[in-house]
C-alpha positions, 0 to 999 in steps of 0.5 A: 489564516495565520493562526492556524499555522499553530496547529502542530499535531493531531493525536488519535485518542488511545483505544480508537482505530487508526486513521489509515485503517478506519477511513477506507472510502471504498469497498470491493464487490464480487460480480458473479456473472462471468465476463471477459476482462474488457467487459468486466472493466466496462461494467465496473466503470459504469456501476462502480469506480473500476476493476479492483486495485489493491494499494497495500496488503490490508486492501489485499486482505479485504479483497480476499475476504470479499471473494472468499470461496465464492468462485470456481477458477479465477476472478478478474482484478484491474491489473493488465500488461502495459508497454513500459516496464517500471521499477517498484518496491515490493513493500507498499504500505501507505505512508512508508516512503517520504518524497523521493525515497522510492527513487533513491536507487544507487545502481552499480550494474543495471542490466536486463534482469528484473530483480535486484540484489544489494552488494557492497552498498550498490544495487545490481540486477539479477535473474529472479530465478537465481537463489540468493540470500535476502533481507526482510523488513519487520515493521513491528520492530525498531532500529537495526532489529527491523532488518533480518538476514535470511541465511537460506538462499531462495529465488526472489519470489520465494524470498518475498513470500517468506518475508511477507509470511514471517515479517512484513516484506522484502526490505526497501532502501529509502535513504543513505542510513538504510543502505548502510544498515542493510549492508551491515546486516548483510555482512558481506553477502549479496542479498535480495532486496524488494526492488523489481521491474515489471510492465503491469498497470492498473485499470484505474491508473493507480501507481500501486506496486503491490503484487500478489503473484503465485510463486510460479509466476515470473516477475516479467515474461514476454510471453505471459498473458495480458490480464490478471486474476485471483486464482482459486488453486493458489488461494487467491494469489494472482496469475496471468490469463487470456483477457478473452476468458470469461470469469467473475470479477471484482469491482472497486466501489464507493463506500458511502459510510460516515466515520466519527473520530475523536481528535485531540488537537495541540496548539503552540498558543492556547489563546485561540477560541476553538469555537470561533467558526472561522477557526473551526473552518481553518482547522477542518481545511488543515486536517483535510489537507493532511488526510488527503496527502496520505489517504485517497478519497477523503472528500468531506470533513465536518464537526459533530456537535455534542448532544449537550450543545457543547462545542470543542472542549479545551482540556486542562493540560494537567488532566490530559493522560 
């Protein structure tokens, strides 16, 4: 409907949880009966969605909370070794990358190593075991303050773990401005960035590049085992294990829970009748499109009528805080 092109933004009211945190439509379920990785995959697909996938660090925290201390050695997750190594960014927060930004790779020297440094404005591969300076990204800051040079030289994995613990993650290079800013912060030093290559794939075919490896785990080793588990001795960090081993496992299951969110909707034109059923349907369609563009699994939206039978309320702009 042409009038709905006038919807220009949706604002979550102050004090309510953000959409990205409130609308997870799945949960993790720990299955304590030990199975091989393939048996666990079949069980999760039959009873839930699949073996567990973690899209970002918030979901990783959810998984750690679910497993807690309720296992002895290892817990299977959905990651397993594939045949086609791919480049990924370590920082995977949903909505962080715009279209094409994950692949904005300015190569100077692309060799056979699986970690990446930035030098003189270009990317080069480097052995992940070599110690180098690095630059962390801090999403709590703004502008150039988001980019932090780490003067201590560390391996790529140690750099990533330090950045995650102290800031947000190793830096990503999404656009020309970011390349220039990071190069300026590096101040002539060759620095690790968050780009890495590995062959690991998720059982549910998710393209998540989140990796939560133990520090001793090589980013990409030909002789590594083919399946992945959370490791008790590593506080839940991941390690490769033989797929034929039998362990408890973590399923990703549907979470059938309604979420009620108050929205303030701004229009370019104030003449629309917000209680017209046609207008309301179009608004829901627009909101569903926006939500599904950034959050998987949002399948149904509906209006909740107020207890006093009022519909949508048009506020006086002078009274809006």
